[in-house]
C-alpha positions in Angstrom: -29.7 65.9 56.2 -30.7 64.3 52.9 -33.0 61.2 53.0 -32.7 58.1 50.9 -36.3 57.0 50.1 -37.2 53.6 48.5 -40.5 52.2 47.4 -42.3 49.0 46.6 -40.0 46.1 45.3 -36.7 48.0 46.0 -37.6 48.6 49.6 -39.0 45.1 50.2 -36.0 43.4 48.8 -33.6 45.4 51.0 -35.6 44.6 54.1 -35.8 41.0 53.1 -32.0 40.8 52.8 -31.6 42.1 56.3 -34.2 39.7 57.7 -32.4 36.7 56.0 -29.0 37.8 57.2 -30.0 37.9 60.8 -32.3 34.9 60.7 -29.7 32.6 59.0 -27.1 33.5 61.6 -29.5 32.8 64.5 -31.4 29.7 63.3 -28.3 27.5 63.5 -28.7 27.6 67.3 -32.2 26.1 67.1 -33.2 23.1 69.2 -31.2 20.6 71.3 -28.8 19.9 68.4 -28.2 23.6 67.7 -24.7 24.7 67.0 -22.7 27.3 69.0 -22.1 30.8 67.6 -18.9 32.7 68.4 -19.3 36.5 69.0 -16.5 39.0 68.7 -16.3 41.4 71.6 -14.7 44.9 71.4 -12.9 44.0 74.6 -12.1 40.8 76.4 -12.4 37.2 75.1 -14.9 36.1 72.4 -18.3 34.9 73.6 -19.6 31.5 72.8 -23.4 31.1 72.9 -26.3 28.9 72.0 -28.8 31.7 72.7 -30.6 33.1 69.7 -31.5 36.5 71.1 -27.9 37.0 72.2 -26.8 36.5 68.6 -29.5 38.7 67.3 -28.5 41.6 69.6 -24.9 41.5 68.3 -25.9 41.9 64.6 -25.7 45.4 63.2 -25.7 45.7 59.4 -23.9 48.4 57.4 -26.8 49.0 54.9 -29.4 50.9 56.8 -32.4 49.4 54.9 -31.1 45.8 55.5 -30.5 46.8 59.1 -34.2 47.8 59.4 -35.1 44.3 58.3 -32.8 42.8 60.8 -34.4 45.0 63.5 -37.8 43.6 62.6 -36.9 40.0 63.5 -34.7 41.1 66.4 -37.8 42.8 67.9 -39.8 39.6 67.5 -37.1 37.7 69.4 -36.8 40.3 72.2 -40.5 40.4 72.8 -40.6 36.6 73.0 -37.7 36.6 75.4 -39.3 39.3 77.6 -42.6 37.4 77.7 -41.5 33.8 78.3 -37.7 33.8 78.5 -37.2 31.3 75.8 -38.2 30.4 72.2 -36.3 33.3 70.6 -34.8 31.3 67.8 -38.1 29.7 67.0 -39.7 33.2 66.9 -37.0 34.4 64.4 -37.5 31.3 62.2 -41.2 31.8 62.1 -40.9 35.6 61.5 -38.5 35.0 58.6 -40.9 32.6 56.9 -43.9 34.8 57.5 -42.1 37.9 56.1 -40.9 35.9 53.1 -44.4 34.6 52.2 -46.0 37.9 52.9 -43.6 39.8 50.6 -44.3 37.2 47.8 -48.0 37.9 48.1 -47.4 41.7 48.3 -45.5 41.5 45.1 -48.6 40.1 43.4 -50.5 43.2 44.3 -52.6 41.4 46.8 -54.7 43.5 49.2 -52.2 43.9 52.1 -55.0 44.7 54.6 -56.8 41.5 53.7 -53.5 39.6 54.0 -53.0 41.0 57.5 -56.5 40.0 58.6 -55.9 36.5 57.3 -52.6 36.3 59.2 -54.4 37.4 62.4 -57.1 34.7 61.9 -54.4 32.0 61.3 -52.5 33.1 64.4 -55.6 32.7 66.6 -56.3 29.2 65.2 -52.6 28.3 65.8 -52.7 29.6 69.4 -55.8 27.4 70.1 -54.1 24.3 68.6 -50.9 24.9 70.6 -52.9 25.3 73.9 -54.7 22.0 73.0 -51.4 20.2 72.4 -49.5 21.7 75.3 -48.3 19.2 77.9 -48.7 20.3 81.5 -45.6 19.8 83.7 -46.6 17.4 86.4 -43.5 17.0 88.6 -39.8 16.9 89.1 -39.1 14.5 86.3 -40.8 16.8 83.7 -39.0 19.9 85.2 -35.6 18.1 85.0 -36.1 17.2 81.4 -37.1 20.7 80.3 -34.3 22.3 82.3 -31.7 19.8 81.0 -32.8 20.4 77.4 -32.5 24.2 77.9 -29.1 24.1 79.7 -27.6 21.2 77.9 -26.3 20.0 81.2 -28.0 17.2 83.3 -26.4 18.4 86.6 -27.6 22.0 86.0 -31.0 20.6 84.9 -31.3 18.8 88.3 -30.3 22.0 90.2 -32.8 24.1 88.3 -35.6 21.6 88.8 -34.9 21.4 92.5 -34.9 25.2 92.9 -38.3 25.5 91.1 -39.8 22.7 93.2 -38.6 24.4 96.4 -40.2 27.8 95.6 -43.4 26.5 93.9 -45.2 27.7 90.8 -45.7 31.2 92.3 -42.1 31.6 93.4 -39.4 33.5 91.6 -36.0 32.0 90.7 -33.1 34.5 90.1 -29.6 33.7 88.9 -26.5 35.4 90.3 -22.7 35.0 89.7 -21.0 32.9 92.4 -17.6 33.5 94.0 -17.1 29.7 94.0 -16.5 27.2 91.2 -19.7 25.2 92.0 -23.3 25.8 91.3 -25.8 25.9 94.2 -29.2 27.3 95.1 -30.5 29.1 98.2 -34.1 29.7 99.2 -34.8 33.1 100.7 -38.0 34.9 101.5 -39.0 37.7 99.3 -41.6 39.1 96.8 -41.9 40.3 93.3 -44.4 42.7 91.6 -44.9 44.0 88.1 -43.4 47.5 88.3 -39.9 48.4 87.2 -37.5 51.3 87.6 -38.9 54.7 86.8 -35.8 55.9 84.9 -33.3 53.9 82.9 -30.6 56.2 84.4 -31.0 54.1 87.6 -29.6 51.0 85.9 -26.5 49.6 87.7 -25.9 46.7 85.4 -25.9 47.7 81.7 -25.4 44.1 80.4 -28.5 42.8 82.3 -30.4 46.1 82.0 -31.3 46.1 85.6 -30.8 48.1 88.8 -29.6 45.9 91.7 -29.0 47.4 95.2 -27.4 45.4 98.0 -28.7 45.9 101.6 -30.6 49.1 100.7 -32.9 51.2 102.9 -36.5 51.2 101.6 -39.0 54.1 101.7 -42.6 53.0 101.2 -45.2 55.7 100.6 -48.4 56.3 98.6 -47.5 59.9 98.0 -46.5 61.4 94.6 -43.0 63.0 95.0 -42.3 65.9 92.8 -40.3 68.4 94.9 -36.8 67.6 95.9 -37.4 69.5 99.2 -39.6 66.5 100.3 -36.6 64.1 100.1 -33.7 66.3 101.1 -34.0 65.9 104.9 -34.1 62.1 104.6 -31.2 62.0 102.1 -29.1 64.1 104.4 -29.8 61.8 107.3 -28.8 58.8 105.2 -25.5 60.5 104.2 -24.8 61.2 107.9 -25.3 57.5 108.6 -22.9 56.5 105.8 -25.6 54.8 103.8 -25.8 55.5 100.0 -28.3 52.9 98.8 -32.0 53.8 98.8 -35.1 52.3 97.2 -38.2 54.5 96.9 -41.6 52.9 96.4 -44.1 55.7 95.8 -47.2 56.5 93.7 -44.7 58.4 91.4 -41.4 60.2 91.5 -41.2 63.0 88.9 -40.0 66.4 88.0 -37.3 68.1 90.2 -37.2 65.1 92.6 -36.5 62.6 89.9 -33.9 64.8 88.1 -32.1 65.3 91.4 -32.0 61.6 92.2 -30.7 60.8 88.7 -27.9 63.4 88.9 -26.8 62.2 92.4 -26.7 58.6 91.1 -24.6 59.6 88.1 -22.2 61.6 90.3 -21.9 58.6 92.7 -23.3 60.4 95.7 -26.3 58.2 96.0 -27.5 55.0 94.4 -31.3 55.4 94.3 -33.9 53.1 92.7 -37.3 54.7 92.3 -40.2 52.4 91.5 -43.9 53.2 91.0 -46.2 51.5 93.5 -47.9 48.4 92.1 -51.7 48.0 91.7 -54.5 50.6 91.6 -56.8 52.3 94.0 -57.3 50.5 97.3 -55.4 47.5 96.0 -52.3 49.7 95.6 -52.4 50.7 99.3 -52.8 47.1 100.3 -49.8 46.1 98.3 -47.7 48.9 99.7 -48.6 47.8 103.2 -47.5 44.3 102.2 -44.2 45.6 101.1 -43.8 47.7 104.2 -44.4 44.7 106.4 -42.0 42.4 104.4 -39.2 45.0 104.6 -39.9 46.3 108.1 -40.7 49.8 106.8 -43.3 52.3 108.2 -46.0 52.9 105.5 -45.9 56.7 105.0 -49.5 57.3 103.9 -51.4 60.5 103.0 -54.3 59.2 104.9 -52.6 59.9 108.3 -51.1 63.2 107.1 -47.5 62.2 107.6 -45.1 64.4 105.7 -42.0 63.0 103.9 -39.9 65.8 105.3 -40.4 64.4 108.8 -39.4 60.8 107.9 -36.4 59.5 109.9 -34.1 56.6 108.9 -35.9 54.4 111.6 -39.0 54.6 109.4 -37.3 52.9 106.5 -37.3 49.2 105.7 -34.4 47.1 104.6 -33.8 44.0 102.4 -30.8 41.9 101.5 -31.2 42.8 97.9 -33.6 44.7 95.6 -33.5 44.1 91.8 -35.6 45.9 89.2 -35.7 45.8 85.4 -38.1 47.8 83.2 -41.0 45.6 84.0 -40.6 43.9 87.4 -39.1 44.5 90.9 -37.9 41.7 93.2 -37.3 42.2 96.9 -35.0 39.5 98.3 -34.9 38.7 102.0 -36.9 41.6 103.4 -36.0 42.4 107.0 -39.5 42.7 108.4 -40.5 41.0 111.6 -41.6 37.3 111.0 -44.5 37.7 113.5 -45.8 40.7 111.6 -45.5 38.9 108.2 -47.4 35.8 109.6 -50.1 38.1 111.1 -50.5 39.8 107.7 -50.8 36.5 105.9 -53.5 35.3 108.2 -55.7 38.4 107.5 
């Protein structure tokens, strides 16, 4: 296939047009007085949104060079959203201006490496100034103001602030669709760790890019699973019990075992979520033991020589819900014994 290659000014101008097209569409949503954007959908009703990253994801330009420029600022927005969950429109506005100024200087034959170094220096100074000016949230009133500003709804702001205060700064707040017409929150015991699904083929919700399993069984092991023969006896026992949802927490799941799990998921035979164990070394085993206690699972460890082929359904844990994206996994309402959990916390 023939390639269209552009250099210097011609290439920069095409990229800049793409940057400006996306940024100008997104920045009208900026701030508390931002305006709504209506997005056409290939099916269903149009979507009305005030969210910059949602608008950015919908923009796909015909010109491939302009589209590359649009992708540059879209990436900045997505990284910001993944890191802090907000500030996407601000990131796009800043990226547009930085790219615009940098291209002006590049056109003057300025040393691009020197320009990059100066931008890095400026960014570090800016980060320091922002940290100095940052206002720490002290209580419910501050939380309510921030939540109301973000949601543009005082009642929703109150609900969000109450939920955050209930779980504390180390707690996790997740949002789910309700079967009722009212908004509410519920506090449940659970845990979150920084490991996501091993394969994107395990995603169950394409829109949210996450895998969510309801009332799954949970296998907890520090073994690396590569051969499907290690899992087959357990999978057959689960099928016999009429259960199709399984979460596997292991050092790794790879090769033949991973391929078989993915194929079975795609065929609708099993819904399996495989997640690498969090932590490293001895810390990893400690965290796996924590998960086992929270879910009521037996920790299948190499240290005691227990083989996966011998694992029965009774050795598996359970939870009300397990949700994983590419970076994090959340276990909601693990069904471990309260006494065991309290004993573990006291250690």
